[in-house]
N, C-alpha and C positions, 0 to 999 in steps of 0.2 A: 392666555390661559395659564394657570399654575400647576406645579407638580405636586401630587399628593400620593402618600402611601396610606393604604387602608389595611389594617391589621384585624383579624378576627379574634374575639376574646369570648369565652363564655361567661356565665353570669357572675362568676366569682373573680373574673379579671385574669384567669389563666390564659396566656395566649396560645392559640392553635398554630399549626404551620402553614396557615394560608396567610398570604399578603398579596397585594396588587400594586402596582405603581401605575397610576392613572393622570392623564392630563385632562382637566376639568375648570370649569369656571368659578365654581364654589365648592366648599366641603361637602354639601348636601348632595350635590350632582355627582361628586365622586363616589359617594356610598352608593347611589342609586346605580352607577355604571358597575361598581365592584359586586353588588349583589347579583348581576347577570353573569359575571365572569368567575365568580367563586362558586365551590360546589355548594349543595344545601347540607347543613350539619343538624343532626339532631339536638333538641334542647334549645334552651334561650341563647341568644348570641348578642354580643355588643361589638360595633365597629368602631375602632379607634383609627381617627384620621389624623395623620401627620402631615404637615406642609414641609416640604423638601425645599431648601435653600442652598444655593451655591457656597456661600461664605459661612453662614452660620450653622449649617447642619440642618436637623429637622426640629420641627416644635409641633407639640400636640395642638390642635385647634378644634377637636371635637370628639364627643362619644355619642353614638347614635344606637338606639335600642334595635334589636333584629325584629323579625316579624312574630316570634313566639311570645314574648313576654308582655306585649302591650296590650292593655284591655281596651284602648281607644278613648279613654276618659281623661287623659291628662289635658290640661288647659281648658276643660268644661266647667264653666261656672254655673252655679246653682241660679235657678230664675230668681229675680228680684220680686219684691213685694208688688202687688199691683198698684198703680197710681189711684189716688183718691177720685171719686167721682167728680165730675164738674158741678159747679153750682147749678141749681135749677132756676128757672125764671118765675118760679111761683112766689107772689108777693102777698103779705098779710100785714093788717094793720097791728100796732103795738096796743096792748090794753092801756087805758087811762091809769093815771098813777093814783087818783082819788075817785072812788066810784060816785056817782051822781046819787043824791039823796032825795 
């Protein structure tokens, strides 16, 4: 498991005074654990996740939207055009090139 620091920011990027040091397997799991431990704040929030390393310090690994600002449609594609209908088994004869006289 890796060490992550989760900072809460508002929608403009201004940091709040709330941060959490969390041990987790991935950055998204760290955000899920931080949401439980940090107090609920009014307005839109962004969670900035930093990975903590011994020698290199910390590094930003992700920004995650809070509950308030997401409309739930990110990543949803519009439906594609329907496929053409399969050919039918209806058979018809071609008209002759020269009509009989």
